[in-house]
ZATI-334962 format. One record per residue: residue number from 0; residue in one letter; chain; x, y, z of N, C-alpha, C, O in turn. Coordinates in Angstrom, 1 decimal, decimal comma. Atoms other than C-alpha are relative to their C-alpha. Example, Ala and Ser with C-alpha at 12.3 -4.5 7.8 and 13.67 -1.06 7.14 Angstrom:
2
REC    n  res  chain    n.px    n.py    n.pz   ca.px   ca.py   ca.pz    c.px    c.py    c.pz    o.px    o.py    o.pz
REC    0    a      A     0,9    -1,2     0,0    12,3    -4,5     7,8     0,9     1,2     0,0     1,9     1,2     0,7
REC    1    s      A    -0,9    -1,1     0,0    13,7    -1,1     7,1    -0,8     1,1     0,8    -0,3     2,2     0,9
END
This chain:
134
REC    n  res  chain    n.px    n.py    n.pz   ca.px   ca.py   ca.pz    c.px    c.py    c.pz    o.px    o.py    o.pz
REC    0    m      A    -0,2    -1,4    -0,1   352,6   134,9     3,4     0,9     0,5    -1,2     0,6     1,6    -1,7
REC    1    f      A    -0,8    -0,4     1,1   355,3   135,1     0,7    -0,9     0,1    -1,3    -0,8     1,1    -2,0
REC    2    k      A     0,8     0,0     1,3   352,8   134,3    -2,1    -0,9     1,2     0,0    -1,0     1,9    -1,1
REC    3    e      A     0,9    -1,2     0,0   350,4   137,1    -1,0     0,8     1,3    -0,2     0,4     2,1    -1,0
REC    4    k      A    -0,8    -1,2     0,2   353,2   139,6    -0,8     0,5     0,1    -1,4     0,6     1,2    -2,0
REC    5    a      A    -0,5     0,0     1,4   354,6   138,6    -4,2    -1,1     0,4    -0,9    -0,9     1,2    -1,9
REC    6    i      A     1,2    -0,4     0,9   351,1   138,9    -5,8    -0,3     1,5     0,1    -0,5     2,1    -0,9
REC    7    e      A     0,3    -1,4    -0,2   350,6   142,3    -4,3     1,1     0,8    -0,6     0,8     1,9    -1,2
REC    8    a      A    -1,2    -0,7     0,7   354,1   143,4    -5,5    -0,2     0,1    -1,5     0,0     1,1    -2,1
REC    9    l      A     0,2     0,1     1,4   353,3   142,3    -9,0    -1,2     0,9    -0,5    -1,1     1,6    -1,5
REC   10    k      A     1,2    -0,9     0,3   349,9   144,1    -9,0     0,4     1,4     0,1     0,0     2,2    -0,7
REC   11    n      A    -0,4    -1,4    -0,2   351,4   147,3    -7,6     0,9     0,5    -1,1     1,0     1,7    -1,4
REC   12    a      A    -0,9    -0,4     1,1   354,0   147,2   -10,4    -0,7     0,1    -1,3    -0,1     0,4    -2,4
REC   13    g      A     0,8     0,0     1,2   351,2   147,0   -13,0     0,0    -1,2    -0,8    -0,4    -1,2    -2,0
REC   14    f      A    -0,1     1,3     0,7   351,8   143,4   -14,0    -1,3    -0,7     0,1    -2,0    -0,7     1,2
REC   15    k      A     1,2     0,9     0,0   348,9   141,2   -14,9     0,5    -1,3     0,7     1,6    -1,7     0,5
REC   16    l      A    -0,3     1,3    -0,6   348,8   137,9   -12,9    -0,2    -1,1    -1,0    -1,2    -1,9    -0,9
REC   17    t      A     0,1     1,0     1,1   349,4   135,7   -15,9     0,4    -1,4     0,6     1,0    -1,4     1,7
REC   18    k      A    -0,4     1,3    -0,5   349,9   131,9   -15,5     1,5    -0,1     0,2     2,0    -0,6     1,2
REC   19    p      A    -1,5     0,1    -0,2   353,7   132,1   -16,1     0,5     0,8     1,3     1,3     0,3     2,0
REC   20    r      A    -0,4    -0,7    -1,2   354,1   134,8   -13,4    -0,4    -0,7     1,3     0,3    -0,8     2,3
REC   21    m      A     0,5     0,8    -1,1   352,0   132,7   -11,0     0,8    -1,2     0,2     1,1    -1,6     1,3
REC   22    w      A    -0,9     1,2    -0,1   354,1   129,6   -11,8     1,3     0,4     0,7     1,8    -0,3     1,5
REC   23    i      A    -1,2    -0,4    -0,6   357,2   131,6   -10,8    -0,2     0,3     1,5     0,6    -0,1     2,3
REC   24    v      A     0,2    -0,2    -1,4   355,7   132,8    -7,6    -0,2    -1,3     0,8     0,3    -1,4     1,9
REC   25    e      A     0,2     1,3    -0,7   354,5   129,3    -6,7     1,3    -0,8     0,1     1,5    -1,5     1,1
REC   26    y      A    -1,3     0,7    -0,1   357,9   127,9    -7,5     0,9     0,5     1,1     1,5    -0,2     1,8
REC   27    l      A    -0,9    -0,7    -1,1   359,6   130,4    -5,1    -0,6    -0,2     1,4     0,1    -0,2     2,4
REC   28    d      A     0,6     0,1    -1,3   357,0   129,9    -2,3     0,5    -1,2     0,7     0,3    -2,4     0,4
REC   29    g      A    -0,6     1,1    -0,9   358,8   127,9     0,4     1,3    -0,6    -0,6     1,8    -1,5     0,0
REC   30    n      A    -1,2     0,5     0,6   361,8   127,3    -1,9     1,2     0,3     0,8     1,4     1,5     1,1
REC   31    k      A    -1,2    -0,2    -0,8   365,0   126,9     0,1     1,3    -0,2    -0,8     2,4    -0,2    -0,3
REC   32    n      A    -1,2     0,4     0,8   367,3   126,1    -2,9     0,7     1,2    -0,6     1,8     1,1    -1,2
REC   33    h      A    -0,7    -1,2     0,5   368,2   129,8    -3,7     0,2    -0,1    -1,5     1,4     0,0    -2,0
REC   34    p      A    -0,2     0,2     1,5   367,6   129,2    -7,5     0,4     1,2    -0,7     0,1     2,4    -0,3
REC   35    s      A    -0,3    -1,1     1,0   369,0   131,3   -10,3    -1,2     0,1    -0,9    -2,1    -0,7    -1,0
REC   36    a      A     1,1    -0,2     1,0   366,7   132,7   -13,0     0,0    -1,1    -1,0    -1,1    -1,6    -1,4
REC   37    v      A    -0,1     1,1     1,0   368,0   130,0   -15,4    -0,6    -1,3     0,6    -1,3    -2,0    -0,1
REC   38    e      A     0,5     1,3    -0,6   367,2   127,2   -12,9    -1,5     0,1     0,1    -2,2    -0,9    -0,1
REC   39    i      A     1,4    -0,2    -0,1   363,7   128,6   -12,4    -0,6    -0,3    -1,4    -1,6    -1,1    -1,5
REC   40    y      A     0,4     0,1     1,3   363,2   128,8   -16,1     0,0    -1,5    -0,5    -1,0    -2,0    -1,0
REC   41    d      A    -0,2     1,4     0,4   364,6   125,3   -16,8    -1,0    -1,0     0,8    -1,6    -1,8     0,2
REC   42    d      A     0,8     0,9    -0,8   362,7   123,6   -13,9    -1,5     0,1    -0,4    -2,2    -0,9    -0,5
REC   43    l      A     1,4    -0,1     0,4   359,3   125,1   -14,9    -0,2    -0,5    -1,4    -1,3    -1,1    -1,7
REC   44    r      A     0,1     0,5     1,4   359,9   124,2   -18,6     0,0    -1,6     0,1    -0,7    -2,2    -0,7
REC   45    k      A     0,0     1,4    -0,1   360,6   120,6   -17,5    -1,4    -0,5     0,4    -1,8    -1,6     0,1
REC   46    d      A     1,3     0,3    -0,4   357,1   120,6   -16,0    -1,0     0,4    -1,1    -2,2     0,5    -0,8
REC   47    k      A     0,9    -0,3     1,2   355,7   121,5   -19,5    -0,7     1,4     0,2    -1,8     1,5    -0,3
REC   48    k      A     0,5    -1,3    -0,1   355,2   125,1   -18,6     0,9     0,9    -0,8     2,1     1,1    -0,6
REC   49    y      A    -0,7    -0,7     1,0   356,2   127,3   -21,5    -0,3     1,5     0,1    -1,4     1,9     0,1
REC   50    f      A     0,0    -1,4     0,0   357,0   131,0   -21,5     1,4     0,5    -0,3     2,3    -0,3    -0,4
REC   51    s      A    -1,3    -0,5     0,3   359,9   133,3   -22,2     0,9     0,2     1,2     0,4     0,3     2,3
REC   52    f      A    -0,9    -0,2    -1,0   363,0   133,7   -20,2    -0,1     1,5     0,5     0,1     1,7     1,7
REC   53    a      A     0,2    -1,4    -0,4   362,3   137,5   -20,1    -1,1     0,1     1,0    -1,0     0,9     1,9
REC   54    t      A     1,0     0,0    -1,0   359,2   136,7   -18,1     0,5    -0,3     1,3     0,2     0,3     2,3
REC   55    v      A    -0,7     0,3    -1,3   361,3   135,1   -15,4     0,8     1,1     0,5     0,7     1,6     1,6
REC   56    y      A    -0,9    -1,0    -0,4   363,8   137,8   -15,4    -0,8     1,3     0,5    -0,4     1,8     1,5
REC   57    n      A     0,8    -1,2    -0,4   361,2   140,7   -15,3    -0,8    -0,3     1,3    -0,9     0,6     2,1
REC   58    t      A     0,8     0,3    -1,2   359,1   138,9   -12,7     1,0     0,1     1,3     0,6     0,6     2,3
REC   59    l      A    -1,0    -0,1    -1,2   362,2   138,4   -10,4     0,5     1,4     0,3     0,5     1,7     1,5
REC   60    d      A    -0,5    -1,4    -0,2   363,4   141,9   -10,9    -1,1     0,8     0,7    -0,8     1,6     1,6
REC   61    t      A     1,2    -0,7    -0,7   359,9   143,3    -9,9    -0,1    -0,5     1,4    -0,3     0,3     2,3
REC   62    l      A     0,1     0,5    -1,4   359,8   141,0    -6,8     1,2     0,5     0,8     1,0     0,8     2,0
REC   63    v      A    -1,1    -0,5    -0,7   363,3   142,1    -5,8    -0,2     1,5     0,4    -0,1     1,9     1,5
REC   64    k      A     0,2    -1,4    -0,2   362,5   145,8    -6,2    -1,2     0,3     1,0    -1,1     1,3     1,7
REC   65    a      A     1,1    -0,1    -0,9   359,3   145,3    -4,2     0,3    -0,5     1,4    -0,5    -0,3     2,3
REC   66    g      A    -0,4     0,5    -1,3   361,1   143,6    -1,4    -0,6    -1,3     0,4    -0,6    -1,8     1,5
REC   67    a      A     0,6     1,3    -0,2   359,3   140,3    -1,8     1,0    -1,2     0,0     0,7    -2,2     0,7
REC   68    i      A    -1,1     1,0     0,0   362,5   138,3    -2,5     1,3     0,8     0,1     1,4     2,0    -0,2
REC   69    k      A    -1,3    -0,6     0,0   366,2   138,9    -2,0     0,8    -0,6    -1,2     0,7    -1,7    -1,6
REC   70    q      A    -0,9     0,4     1,0   368,7   138,8    -4,8     1,3    -0,2     0,7     1,9     0,8     1,3
REC   71    i      A    -1,3     0,2    -0,6   371,9   137,2    -3,5     1,0    -0,4    -1,0     0,8    -1,0    -2,0
REC   72    t      A    -1,1     0,2     1,0   375,2   137,1    -5,2     1,1    -0,8     0,8     2,1    -0,2     1,2
REC   73    v      A    -1,0     0,9    -0,6   377,1   134,1    -3,7     1,0    -0,5    -1,0     2,0    -1,1    -0,6
REC   74    d      A    -0,9     0,4     1,2   378,6   133,4    -7,1     0,1     1,2    -0,9    -1,0     1,7    -1,4
REC   75    p      A    -0,1    -1,3     0,8   380,0   136,3    -9,1    -0,5    -0,2    -1,4    -0,7     0,8    -2,1
REC   76    t      A     0,5     0,2     1,4   378,7   134,7   -12,4    -1,5    -0,1     0,0    -2,0    -0,1    -1,1
REC   77    c      A     1,4     0,3     0,0   375,1   134,2   -11,3    -0,7     0,5     1,2    -0,3     0,1     2,4
REC   78    s      A     0,9    -0,4    -1,1   372,5   135,9    -9,1    -0,9    -1,2     0,4    -1,4    -1,9    -0,5
REC   79    r      A     1,0     0,9    -0,5   370,3   133,7    -7,0    -1,1     0,7     0,8    -0,9     1,9     1,1
REC   80    f      A     1,2    -0,7    -0,5   366,9   134,5    -5,5    -0,5    -0,8     1,2    -0,6    -2,0     1,2
REC   81    d      A     0,4     0,5    -1,3   365,7   133,9    -1,9    -1,3     0,6     0,4    -1,4     1,8     0,6
REC   82    p      A     1,2    -0,5    -0,5   362,1   134,2    -0,9    -0,1     0,3     1,5    -1,0     0,9     2,0
REC   83    d      A    -0,1    -0,3    -1,5   363,2   134,4     2,8     0,7     1,3     0,1     1,9     1,4     0,0
REC   84    i      A    -0,6    -1,3     0,0   363,7   138,1     3,2     0,4     0,4     1,4     0,9     1,5     1,7
REC   85    s      A    -0,5    -0,3    -1,3   364,6   137,9     6,9     1,5     0,1     0,0     2,1    -0,4    -1,0
REC   86    e      A    -1,4    -0,2    -0,1   368,1   138,9     7,9     0,6    -1,4     0,3     0,4    -1,9     1,4
REC   87    h      A    -0,7     1,3    -0,3   370,2   135,7     7,6     1,2     0,0    -1,0     1,2     0,7    -2,0
REC   88    g      A    -1,2     0,2     0,9   373,5   134,6     6,0    -0,2    -1,2    -0,8    -1,2    -1,9    -0,8
REC   89    h      A     0,0     1,2     0,9   374,3   131,9     3,5     1,4    -0,7     0,0     2,4    -0,1     0,1
REC   90    f      A    -1,2     0,9     0,2   376,8   129,0     3,3    -0,1    -0,6    -1,3    -1,1    -1,1    -1,8
REC   91    v      A    -0,1     0,5     1,3   377,9   128,0    -0,1     1,0    -1,1    -0,1     2,2    -0,9     0,3
REC   92    c      A    -0,9     1,1     0,2   379,4   124,6    -0,8     0,8     0,2    -1,3     0,3     0,3    -2,3
REC   93    k      A    -0,8    -0,3     1,2   382,4   125,0    -3,1     0,1    -1,3    -0,9     0,6    -1,2    -2,0
REC   94    i      A     0,0     1,2     0,8   381,9   121,4    -4,4    -1,3    -0,2    -0,8    -1,3    -0,3    -2,0
REC   95    c      A     1,3     0,2     0,7   378,2   121,0    -5,1    -0,7     1,3    -0,3    -1,7     1,3    -1,0
REC   96    n      A     0,6    -1,4     0,3   377,4   124,8    -5,2    -1,4     0,2     0,6    -2,0     1,2     0,3
REC   97    k      A     1,2    -0,2    -0,7   374,4   124,3    -3,0     0,1     1,2     1,0     1,2     1,5     1,5
REC   98    v      A     0,0    -1,2    -0,9   373,4   127,4    -0,9    -0,9    -0,4     1,2    -2,1    -0,8     1,0
REC   99    y      A     0,8     0,3    -1,2   372,2   126,9     2,7    -0,2     1,3     0,8     0,7     2,1     0,8
REC  100    d      A     0,2    -1,1    -0,9   370,6   129,4     5,0     0,7    -0,1     1,3     0,8    -1,2     1,8
REC  101    l      A    -0,6     0,0    -1,3   372,5   130,4     8,1    -0,9     0,9     0,9    -1,1     2,0     0,6
REC  102    e      A     0,9    -0,7    -0,9   370,2   131,4    11,0     0,8     0,3     1,3     1,8    -0,3     1,6
REC  103    n      A    -0,5    -0,3    -1,4   371,0   133,0    14,4     1,5     0,2     0,0     2,1    -0,2     1,0
REC  104    i      A    -1,4    -0,3     0,0   374,4   134,3    13,5     0,2     1,2     0,9    -0,5     2,2     0,7
REC  105    q      A    -0,3    -1,2    -0,9   375,8   136,6    16,2     1,4     0,4    -0,2     2,4    -0,3     0,0
REC  106    i      A    -1,3    -0,6     0,2   378,6   138,9    15,4     0,1     1,3     0,7    -0,9     2,1     0,8
REC  107    d      A    -0,1    -1,2    -0,7   379,9   141,7    17,5     0,4     1,2    -0,9     1,5     1,2    -1,4
REC  108    f      A    -0,2    -1,1     0,9   379,6   144,9    15,5     0,2     1,3     0,8     0,1     2,4     0,2
REC  109    e      A    -0,3    -1,2    -0,8   380,4   147,3    18,3     1,4     0,5    -0,3     2,3     0,2     0,5
REC  110    k      A    -1,3    -0,6     0,4   383,2   149,2    16,6    -0,1     1,5     0,0    -1,2     2,0    -0,1
REC  111    d      A     0,0    -1,5    -0,1   384,2   152,8    17,0    -0,5     0,7    -1,3    -1,0     1,8    -1,2
REC  112    y      A     0,4    -0,6     1,3   383,6   153,5    13,3    -1,4    -0,3    -0,5    -1,8     0,3    -1,6
REC  113    i      A     1,4     0,4     0,5   380,1   152,0    12,9    -1,0     0,8     0,8    -1,1     0,8     2,0
REC  114    a      A     1,0    -0,8    -0,6   377,3   154,4    13,6    -1,4    -0,7    -0,2    -2,2    -0,7     0,8
REC  115    e      A     1,3     0,7     0,3   374,4   152,4    12,0     0,2    -1,1    -1,1     0,9    -0,8    -2,1
REC  116    i      A     0,0     1,1     1,0   374,1   149,1    10,1    -1,3    -0,1    -0,6    -2,4    -0,2     0,0
REC  117    e      A     1,3     0,1     0,7   371,5   149,0     7,4    -0,3    -1,4    -0,5    -1,4    -1,8    -0,6
REC  118    h      A     0,2     1,3     0,6   372,1   145,6     5,9     1,3    -0,8     0,2     2,4    -0,3     0,0
REC  119    i      A    -1,2     0,9    -0,1   374,4   142,6     6,4    -0,2    -1,0    -1,1    -1,2    -1,7    -1,2
REC  120    d      A     0,0     1,0     1,0   375,3   140,4     3,5     1,1    -1,0     0,2     2,2    -0,7    -0,1
REC  121    l      A    -1,0     0,9    -0,5   377,1   137,4     4,9     0,0    -1,3    -0,9    -1,1    -2,0    -1,0
REC  122    h      A    -0,1     1,2     0,7   378,3   134,5     2,7     1,3    -0,7     0,5     2,4    -0,1     0,4
REC  123    i      A    -1,1     0,9    -0,4   380,5   131,7     4,0     0,2    -1,1    -1,0    -0,8    -1,7    -1,4
REC  124    k      A    -0,2     1,1     0,9   382,1   129,3     1,6     0,9    -1,1     0,6     1,7    -0,8     1,5
REC  125    g      A    -0,7     1,2    -0,6   383,4   125,8     2,4    -0,5    -1,3    -0,7    -1,0    -1,2    -1,8
REC  126    v      A     0,5     1,3     0,5   382,4   122,1     2,0    -1,1    -0,4     0,9    -1,0    -0,4     2,1
REC  127    c      A     1,2     0,4    -0,8   379,0   120,9     3,1     0,2    -1,5     0,5     1,1    -2,2     0,0
REC  128    k      A    -0,1     1,3    -0,5   378,6   117,7     5,1    -0,2    -1,1    -1,0     0,5    -2,1    -0,9
REC  129    n      A     0,2     1,1     1,0   377,2   115,7     2,2     1,2    -0,2    -0,9     1,6    -1,3    -1,2
REC  130    c      A    -1,2     0,1     0,9   380,2   116,5     0,0     1,2    -0,5     0,8     2,1    -1,2     0,2
REC  131    k      A    -1,1     0,4    -0,9   382,6   115,9     2,9     0,0    -1,6     0,1     1,1    -2,2     0,2
REC  132    k      A     0,2     1,5    -0,2   381,2   112,3     3,3     0,6    -0,7    -1,2     1,0    -1,9    -1,1
REC  133    q      A    -0,4     0,7     1,3   382,0   111,5    -0,4     1,4    -0,1    -0,2     1,8    -0,6    -1,2
END
């Protein structure tokens, strides 16, 4: 479903479906790593896929604007991208910097001053189980 939505978003924005853009879409399809633009660029180049960094940046920007992916800022120095656009939070390990999805979070938002919630952006930082073992 992600791949189809992403392709439609690129077409609607007037982009041609070039090989590099399709590589980016395929890279994100099912990806749970919350990669940065630089990580996407580097990983695809390791697979001998060559194109400009601007292609990655512009493709990601278009996908975010179309609602096909989320841009998350769990690190103030680097945006990450999540193809899972459902409402969910993120846990960030302060040691390995991995980002994990948090599902089924329930928070009581019945406050006198809240009339309507449009979006929740929840990021929890700590140490993941893998780093704690080490």
